[in-house]
N, CA, C and O atoms as CSV, one atom per row, in Angstrom:
chain,resi,resn,atom,element,x,y,z
A,1,MET,N,N,0.865,-1.040,0.054
A,1,MET,CA,C,-0.007,-0.003,-0.052
A,1,MET,C,C,0.773,1.179,0.028
A,1,MET,O,O,1.668,1.214,0.872
A,2,PHE,N,N,0.562,2.236,-0.780
A,2,PHE,CA,C,1.307,3.412,-0.759
A,2,PHE,C,C,0.485,4.761,-0.416
A,2,PHE,O,O,-0.686,4.815,-0.793
A,3,TYR,N,N,0.933,5.630,0.141
A,3,TYR,CA,C,0.184,6.723,0.761
A,3,TYR,C,C,0.598,8.047,0.185
A,3,TYR,O,O,1.763,8.348,-0.075
A,4,TYR,N,N,-0.528,8.869,-0.007
A,4,TYR,CA,C,-0.369,10.058,-0.611
A,4,TYR,C,C,-1.128,11.306,0.155
A,4,TYR,O,O,-2.232,11.078,0.648
A,5,GLU,N,N,-0.691,12.297,0.235
A,5,GLU,CA,C,-1.357,13.444,0.926
A,5,GLU,C,C,-1.532,14.624,0.162
A,5,GLU,O,O,-0.759,15.009,-0.715
A,6,ILE,N,N,-2.826,15.319,0.614
A,6,ILE,CA,C,-3.209,16.499,-0.138
A,6,ILE,C,C,-3.482,17.787,1.048
A,6,ILE,O,O,-4.322,17.765,1.948
A,7,HIS,N,N,-2.689,18.672,0.798
A,7,HIS,CA,C,-2.934,19.746,1.846
A,7,HIS,C,C,-3.822,20.675,1.203
A,7,HIS,O,O,-3.867,20.754,-0.025
A,8,ASP,N,N,-4.544,21.398,1.978
A,8,ASP,CA,C,-5.542,22.509,1.661
A,8,ASP,C,C,-4.682,23.891,1.579
A,8,ASP,O,O,-3.976,24.195,2.540
A,9,GLY,N,N,-4.731,24.531,0.696
A,9,GLY,CA,C,-3.997,25.846,0.690
A,9,GLY,C,C,-4.531,26.904,1.455
A,9,GLY,O,O,-3.841,27.885,1.734
A,10,ASP,N,N,-5.940,26.762,1.887
A,10,ASP,CA,C,-6.481,27.795,2.902
A,10,ASP,C,C,-5.867,27.495,4.267
A,10,ASP,O,O,-6.135,26.503,4.946
A,11,GLU,N,N,-4.953,28.537,4.614
A,11,GLU,CA,C,-4.217,28.433,5.953
A,11,GLU,C,C,-5.120,28.415,7.064
A,11,GLU,O,O,-4.714,27.901,8.107
A,12,ASP,N,N,-6.422,28.949,7.009
A,12,ASP,CA,C,-7.463,29.011,8.283
A,12,ASP,C,C,-7.774,27.634,8.386
A,12,ASP,O,O,-7.872,27.220,9.541
A,13,LEU,N,N,-7.949,26.839,7.496
A,13,LEU,CA,C,-8.511,25.378,7.463
A,13,LEU,C,C,-7.322,24.452,8.032
A,13,LEU,O,O,-7.493,23.725,9.011
A,14,GLY,N,N,-6.295,24.526,7.446
A,14,GLY,CA,C,-5.300,23.587,7.851
A,14,GLY,C,C,-5.580,22.150,7.566
A,14,GLY,O,O,-5.187,21.247,8.304
A,15,THR,N,N,-6.227,21.973,6.543
A,15,THR,CA,C,-6.796,20.697,6.250
A,15,THR,C,C,-5.703,19.897,5.475
A,15,THR,O,O,-5.110,20.444,4.546
A,16,ALA,N,N,-5.409,18.535,5.861
A,16,ALA,CA,C,-4.629,17.656,5.169
A,16,ALA,C,C,-5.485,16.404,4.974
A,16,ALA,O,O,-6.216,16.128,5.926
A,17,VAL,N,N,-5.522,15.677,4.014
A,17,VAL,CA,C,-5.989,14.428,3.855
A,17,VAL,C,C,-5.193,13.418,3.507
A,17,VAL,O,O,-4.110,13.751,3.026
A,18,LEU,N,N,-5.450,12.106,3.625
A,18,LEU,CA,C,-4.492,11.136,3.325
A,18,LEU,C,C,-5.298,10.122,2.478
A,18,LEU,O,O,-6.452,9.782,2.738
A,19,LEU,N,N,-4.590,9.696,1.477
A,19,LEU,CA,C,-5.121,8.616,0.463
A,19,LEU,C,C,-4.188,7.438,0.572
A,19,LEU,O,O,-3.009,7.536,0.912
A,20,ALA,N,N,-4.757,6.399,0.281
A,20,ALA,CA,C,-3.937,5.198,-0.080
A,20,ALA,C,C,-4.266,4.481,-1.403
A,20,ALA,O,O,-5.363,4.532,-1.960
A,21,HIS,N,N,-3.257,3.852,-1.810
A,21,HIS,CA,C,-3.463,3.063,-3.150
A,21,HIS,C,C,-2.729,1.950,-3.201
A,21,HIS,O,O,-1.677,1.996,-2.562
A,22,GLU,N,N,-3.015,0.794,-3.871
A,22,GLU,CA,C,-2.097,-0.382,-4.142
A,22,GLU,C,C,-1.152,-0.157,-4.984
A,22,GLU,O,O,-0.155,-0.872,-4.887
A,23,GLN,N,N,-1.192,0.898,-6.051
A,23,GLN,CA,C,-0.437,1.159,-6.932
A,23,GLN,C,C,0.674,2.296,-6.661
A,23,GLN,O,O,0.299,3.293,-6.045
A,24,HIS,N,N,1.837,2.223,-7.027
A,24,HIS,CA,C,2.822,3.262,-6.793
A,24,HIS,C,C,2.642,4.337,-7.850
A,24,HIS,O,O,2.798,4.036,-9.033
A,25,PHE,N,N,2.324,5.570,-7.491
A,25,PHE,CA,C,2.422,6.753,-8.425
A,25,PHE,C,C,3.569,7.618,-8.272
A,25,PHE,O,O,3.859,7.934,-7.119
A,26,GLU,N,N,4.318,8.086,-9.281
A,26,GLU,CA,C,5.277,8.934,-9.170
A,26,GLU,C,C,4.698,10.235,-8.687
A,26,GLU,O,O,3.557,10.487,-9.075
A,27,PRO,N,N,5.303,11.109,-7.899
A,27,PRO,CA,C,4.824,12.428,-7.485
A,27,PRO,C,C,4.129,13.172,-8.630
A,27,PRO,O,O,2.971,13.570,-8.497
A,28,ALA,N,N,4.843,13.365,-9.777
A,28,ALA,CA,C,4.312,14.092,-10.801
A,28,ALA,C,C,2.977,13.449,-11.300
A,28,ALA,O,O,2.045,14.163,-11.671
A,29,GLU,N,N,2.910,12.155,-11.300
A,29,GLU,CA,C,1.763,11.539,-11.814
A,29,GLU,C,C,0.535,11.774,-10.852
A,29,GLU,O,O,-0.597,12.013,-11.270
A,30,PHE,N,N,0.889,11.676,-9.477
A,30,PHE,CA,C,-0.252,12.024,-8.490
A,30,PHE,C,C,-0.543,13.466,-8.590
A,30,PHE,O,O,-1.697,13.853,-8.402
A,31,PHE,N,N,0.358,14.254,-8.855
A,31,PHE,CA,C,0.094,15.768,-8.912
A,31,PHE,C,C,-0.888,15.910,-10.063
A,31,PHE,O,O,-1.930,16.543,-9.893
A,32,ALA,N,N,-0.600,15.351,-11.211
A,32,ALA,CA,C,-1.550,15.548,-12.488
A,32,ALA,C,C,-2.929,15.054,-12.088
A,32,ALA,O,O,-3.909,15.672,-12.505
A,33,LEU,N,N,-3.097,13.884,-11.236
A,33,LEU,CA,C,-4.372,13.471,-11.111
A,33,LEU,C,C,-5.137,14.381,-10.078
A,33,LEU,O,O,-6.355,14.517,-10.196
A,34,VAL,N,N,-4.514,14.942,-9.174
A,34,VAL,CA,C,-5.001,16.021,-8.255
A,34,VAL,C,C,-5.355,17.174,-8.957
A,34,VAL,O,O,-6.414,17.727,-8.662
A,35,LYS,N,N,-4.543,17.692,-9.962
A,35,LYS,CA,C,-4.910,18.903,-10.634
A,35,LYS,C,C,-6.093,18.642,-11.618
A,35,LYS,O,O,-6.885,19.546,-11.884
A,36,LYS,N,N,-6.200,17.383,-12.158
A,36,LYS,CA,C,-7.471,17.041,-12.906
A,36,LYS,C,C,-8.519,17.028,-12.139
A,36,LYS,O,O,-9.502,17.676,-12.498
A,37,ALA,N,N,-8.544,16.331,-10.986
A,37,ALA,CA,C,-9.782,16.510,-9.962
A,37,ALA,C,C,-10.222,17.756,-9.576
A,37,ALA,O,O,-11.413,18.056,-9.501
A,38,ARG,N,N,-8.996,18.737,-9.248
A,38,ARG,CA,C,-9.441,20.069,-8.778
A,38,ARG,C,C,-10.029,20.854,-9.881
A,38,ARG,O,O,-10.829,21.753,-9.621
A,39,THR,N,N,-9.723,20.605,-10.969
A,39,THR,CA,C,-10.348,21.471,-12.202
A,39,THR,C,C,-11.815,21.012,-12.320
A,39,THR,O,O,-12.680,21.806,-12.689
A,40,LEU,N,N,-12.071,19.851,-12.035
A,40,LEU,CA,C,-13.494,19.269,-12.105
A,40,LEU,C,C,-14.360,19.908,-11.018
A,40,LEU,O,O,-15.525,20.248,-11.226
A,41,LEU,N,N,-13.782,20.041,-9.943
A,41,LEU,CA,C,-14.484,20.505,-8.635
A,41,LEU,C,C,-14.360,21.791,-8.171
A,41,LEU,O,O,-15.067,22.098,-7.211
A,42,LEU,N,N,-13.555,22.685,-8.679
A,42,LEU,CA,C,-13.351,23.924,-8.032
A,42,LEU,C,C,-14.542,24.815,-7.970
A,42,LEU,O,O,-14.664,25.537,-6.980
A,43,ASP,N,N,-15.360,24.841,-8.837
A,43,ASP,CA,C,-16.587,25.593,-8.701
A,43,ASP,C,C,-17.800,25.074,-7.938
A,43,ASP,O,O,-18.699,25.832,-7.571
A,44,ALA,N,N,-17.801,23.783,-7.713
A,44,ALA,CA,C,-18.811,23.283,-6.896
A,44,ALA,C,C,-18.405,21.862,-6.249
A,44,ALA,O,O,-18.026,20.918,-6.944
A,45,TYR,N,N,-18.519,21.811,-4.895
A,45,TYR,CA,C,-18.257,20.607,-4.105
A,45,TYR,C,C,-18.949,20.734,-2.801
A,45,TYR,O,O,-19.061,21.801,-2.198
A,46,GLU,N,N,-19.452,19.485,-2.355
A,46,GLU,CA,C,-20.116,19.537,-0.973
A,46,GLU,C,C,-19.441,19.419,0.174
A,46,GLU,O,O,-19.925,19.789,1.243
A,47,GLU,N,N,-18.113,18.828,0.050
A,47,GLU,CA,C,-17.275,18.741,1.179
A,47,GLU,C,C,-16.778,19.902,1.955
A,47,GLU,O,O,-16.901,21.023,1.462
A,48,ASP,N,N,-16.268,19.760,3.035
A,48,ASP,CA,C,-16.037,21.005,3.866
A,48,ASP,C,C,-14.773,21.770,3.409
A,48,ASP,O,O,-14.503,22.913,3.777
A,49,SER,N,N,-13.971,20.966,2.507
A,49,SER,CA,C,-12.616,21.566,1.782
A,49,SER,C,C,-12.492,21.024,0.636
A,49,SER,O,O,-13.072,19.974,0.360
A,50,LEU,N,N,-11.697,21.676,-0.220
A,50,LEU,CA,C,-11.369,21.243,-1.560
A,50,LEU,C,C,-10.488,20.001,-1.468
A,50,LEU,O,O,-10.551,19.148,-2.353
A,51,SER,N,N,-9.674,19.874,-0.433
A,51,SER,CA,C,-8.851,18.729,-0.478
A,51,SER,C,C,-9.675,17.431,-0.243
A,51,SER,O,O,-9.441,16.358,-0.800
A,52,GLU,N,N,-10.625,17.655,0.613
A,52,GLU,CA,C,-11.457,16.538,1.120
A,52,GLU,C,C,-12.364,16.155,-0.350
A,52,GLU,O,O,-12.459,14.983,-0.717
A,53,ALA,N,N,-12.921,17.145,-1.022
A,53,ALA,CA,C,-13.581,16.869,-2.289
A,53,ALA,C,C,-12.507,16.148,-3.423
A,53,ALA,O,O,-12.863,15.234,-4.167
A,54,ILE,N,N,-11.389,16.623,-3.414
A,54,ILE,CA,C,-10.466,15.789,-4.341
A,54,ILE,C,C,-10.094,14.380,-3.956
A,54,ILE,O,O,-9.904,13.477,-4.771
A,55,ALA,N,N,-10.004,14.266,-2.624
A,55,ALA,CA,C,-9.777,12.920,-2.153
A,55,ALA,C,C,-10.960,12.192,-2.525
A,55,ALA,O,O,-10.830,11.091,-3.060
A,56,ASN,N,N,-11.993,12.633,-2.325
A,56,ASN,CA,C,-13.359,11.746,-2.543
A,56,ASN,C,C,-13.457,11.415,-4.066
A,56,ASN,O,O,-13.937,10.327,-4.383
A,57,GLU,N,N,-13.028,12.293,-5.041
A,57,GLU,CA,C,-12.996,12.209,-6.420
A,57,GLU,C,C,-12.126,11.286,-6.813
A,57,GLU,O,O,-12.498,10.446,-7.633
A,58,LEU,N,N,-10.865,11.267,-6.329
A,58,LEU,CA,C,-9.747,10.341,-6.524
A,58,LEU,C,C,-10.175,8.956,-6.051
A,58,LEU,O,O,-9.817,7.985,-6.717
A,59,ALA,N,N,-10.860,8.799,-5.034
A,59,ALA,CA,C,-11.480,7.526,-4.474
A,59,ALA,C,C,-12.387,7.039,-5.391
A,59,ALA,O,O,-12.276,5.856,-5.713
A,60,ARG,N,N,-13.259,7.706,-5.874
A,60,ARG,CA,C,-14.569,7.277,-6.813
A,60,ARG,C,C,-13.954,7.027,-8.162
A,60,ARG,O,O,-14.361,6.043,-8.779
A,61,THR,N,N,-12.973,7.832,-8.736
A,61,THR,CA,C,-12.532,7.569,-10.079
A,61,THR,C,C,-11.293,6.991,-10.319
A,61,THR,O,O,-11.063,6.611,-11.467
A,62,GLU,N,N,-10.345,6.836,-9.350
A,62,GLU,CA,C,-9.009,6.372,-9.528
A,62,GLU,C,C,-8.592,5.223,-8.625
A,62,GLU,O,O,-7.433,4.810,-8.615
A,63,GLY,N,N,-9.668,4.655,-7.779
A,63,GLY,CA,C,-9.331,3.764,-6.933
A,63,GLY,C,C,-8.622,3.950,-5.670
A,63,GLY,O,O,-8.199,3.006,-5.003
A,64,PHE,N,N,-8.487,5.301,-5.321
A,64,PHE,CA,C,-7.826,5.505,-4.087
A,64,PHE,C,C,-8.699,5.309,-2.827
A,64,PHE,O,O,-9.924,5.383,-2.919
A,65,VAL,N,N,-8.097,5.066,-1.684
A,65,VAL,CA,C,-9.079,4.944,-0.468
A,65,VAL,C,C,-8.679,6.269,0.183
A,65,VAL,O,O,-7.490,6.575,0.280
A,66,HIS,N,N,-9.630,7.032,0.615
A,66,HIS,CA,C,-9.671,8.419,1.266
A,66,HIS,C,C,-9.623,7.937,2.761
A,66,HIS,O,O,-10.682,7.601,3.290
A,67,VAL,N,N,-8.421,7.885,3.481
A,67,VAL,CA,C,-8.267,7.475,4.801
A,67,VAL,C,C,-8.954,8.522,5.739
A,67,VAL,O,O,-8.495,9.661,5.827
A,68,THR,N,N,-10.014,8.139,6.409
A,68,THR,CA,C,-10.767,8.896,7.291
A,68,THR,C,C,-10.820,8.353,8.648
A,68,THR,O,O,-10.302,7.260,8.875
A,69,ASP,N,N,-11.375,8.994,9.530
A,69,ASP,CA,C,-11.574,8.496,10.933
A,69,ASP,C,C,-12.642,7.359,10.893
A,69,ASP,O,O,-12.708,6.518,11.789
A,70,ASP,N,N,-13.461,7.373,9.830
A,70,ASP,CA,C,-14.444,6.273,9.826
A,70,ASP,C,C,-13.688,4.906,9.478
A,70,ASP,O,O,-14.330,3.859,9.556
A,71,LEU,N,N,-12.436,4.887,9.124
A,71,LEU,CA,C,-11.816,3.666,8.953
A,71,LEU,C,C,-10.898,3.203,10.037
A,71,LEU,O,O,-10.342,2.104,10.041
A,72,LEU,N,N,-10.780,4.126,10.959
A,72,LEU,CA,C,-9.884,3.917,12.184
A,72,LEU,C,C,-10.529,2.805,13.046
A,72,LEU,O,O,-11.685,2.877,13.463
A,73,ILE,N,N,-9.656,1.730,13.288
A,73,ILE,CA,C,-10.186,0.704,14.139
A,73,ILE,C,C,-9.707,0.751,15.498
A,73,ILE,O,O,-10.397,0.348,16.435
A,74,ALA,N,N,-8.400,1.289,15.656
A,74,ALA,CA,C,-7.948,1.426,16.991
A,74,ALA,C,C,-7.150,2.666,17.187
A,74,ALA,O,O,-6.497,3.183,16.281
A,75,SER,N,N,-7.224,3.124,18.395
A,75,SER,CA,C,-6.128,4.391,18.666
A,75,SER,C,C,-5.609,4.035,20.006
A,75,SER,O,O,-6.340,3.631,20.911
A,76,VAL,N,N,-4.337,4.193,20.112
A,76,VAL,CA,C,-3.628,3.897,21.434
A,76,VAL,C,C,-2.826,5.173,21.779
A,76,VAL,O,O,-2.161,5.789,20.946
A,77,ASN,N,N,-2.930,5.471,22.909
A,77,ASN,CA,C,-2.098,6.569,23.586
A,77,ASN,C,C,-0.854,5.996,24.256
A,77,ASN,O,O,-1.030,5.140,25.123
A,78,VAL,N,N,0.275,6.343,23.976
A,78,VAL,CA,C,1.591,5.687,24.395
A,78,VAL,C,C,2.326,6.859,25.206
A,78,VAL,O,O,2.339,8.000,24.745
A,79,ASP,N,N,2.838,6.597,26.229
A,79,ASP,CA,C,3.740,7.343,27.046
A,79,ASP,C,C,4.850,6.466,27.712
A,79,ASP,O,O,4.883,5.236,27.735
A,80,GLU,N,N,5.759,7.348,28.253
A,80,GLU,CA,C,6.862,6.538,29.069
A,80,GLU,C,C,6.205,5.806,30.253
A,80,GLU,O,O,6.506,4.649,30.546
A,81,ALA,N,N,5.253,6.567,30.948
A,81,ALA,CA,C,4.581,5.943,31.843
A,81,ALA,C,C,3.610,4.821,31.668
A,81,ALA,O,O,2.670,5.088,30.919
A,82,GLU,N,N,3.626,3.687,32.165
A,82,GLU,CA,C,2.544,2.740,31.918
A,82,GLU,C,C,1.216,3.072,32.037
A,82,GLU,O,O,0.369,2.699,31.225
A,83,GLU,N,N,0.950,3.848,33.140
A,83,GLU,CA,C,-0.520,4.217,33.288
A,83,GLU,C,C,-0.941,5.328,32.333
A,83,GLU,O,O,-2.102,5.738,32.304
A,84,ARG,N,N,-0.077,5.756,31.635
A,84,ARG,CA,C,-0.470,6.860,30.498
A,84,ARG,C,C,-0.527,6.247,29.112
A,84,ARG,O,O,-0.700,6.896,28.080
A,85,THR,N,N,-0.347,4.796,29.196
A,85,THR,CA,C,-0.399,3.924,27.827
A,85,THR,C,C,-1.581,3.254,27.836
A,85,THR,O,O,-1.750,2.421,28.726
A,86,PHE,N,N,-2.473,3.454,26.994
A,86,PHE,CA,C,-3.737,2.910,27.092
A,86,PHE,C,C,-4.764,2.893,25.711
A,86,PHE,O,O,-4.589,3.724,24.820
A,87,LEU,N,N,-5.614,2.086,25.646
A,87,LEU,CA,C,-6.351,2.055,24.384
A,87,LEU,C,C,-7.402,3.083,24.492
A,87,LEU,O,O,-8.154,3.055,25.466
A,88,VAL,N,N,-7.537,4.073,23.498
A,88,VAL,CA,C,-8.423,5.207,23.399
A,88,VAL,C,C,-9.777,4.484,23.203
A,88,VAL,O,O,-9.878,3.529,22.433
A,89,ASP,N,N,-10.980,5.045,24.038
A,89,ASP,CA,C,-12.217,4.527,23.754
A,89,ASP,C,C,-12.696,4.912,22.255
A,89,ASP,O,O,-12.733,6.062,21.817
A,90,GLY,N,N,-13.005,3.903,21.648
A,90,GLY,CA,C,-13.276,4.241,20.332
A,90,GLY,C,C,-14.714,4.386,19.935
A,90,GLY,O,O,-15.056,4.281,18.758
A,91,GLY,N,N,-15.653,4.655,21.017
A,91,GLY,CA,C,-16.893,5.010,20.854
A,91,GLY,C,C,-17.612,4.142,19.986
A,91,GLY,O,O,-17.776,2.978,20.352
A,92,ASP,N,N,-18.124,4.571,18.761
A,92,ASP,CA,C,-19.076,3.889,17.921
A,92,ASP,C,C,-18.254,3.177,16.817
A,92,ASP,O,O,-18.868,2.703,15.861
A,93,ARG,N,N,-16.821,3.063,16.890
A,93,ARG,CA,C,-16.130,2.355,15.829
A,93,ARG,C,C,-16.638,0.823,15.777
A,93,ARG,O,O,-17.111,0.159,16.700
A,94,PRO,N,N,-16.410,0.460,14.460
A,94,PRO,CA,C,-16.812,-1.099,14.167
A,94,PRO,C,C,-15.945,-1.853,14.935
A,94,PRO,O,O,-14.826,-1.407,15.192
A,95,ASN,N,N,-16.358,-3.087,15.395
A,95,ASN,CA,C,-15.569,-4.055,16.118
A,95,ASN,C,C,-14.734,-4.819,15.053
A,95,ASN,O,O,-13.963,-5.714,15.398
């Protein structure tokens, strides 16, 4: 699995999204895919940020997985102290 990241240019949002794909794309090739999706979505998208919209478009059209908290199975807090190393409550995460 290979991982790719898109950062939103809006400094107020500070949004970055992570995508995964089984195929290795050269950086320039990934950049071309992002630019193509950006052009399609620039005037209208429903997501909270352009980077999220692009990630969802690449997931839909190019087989990427938009890695979101919905896919998170477990979260662990680690610390040098044993008592501060624990499994974070996952709430409604799937088993």
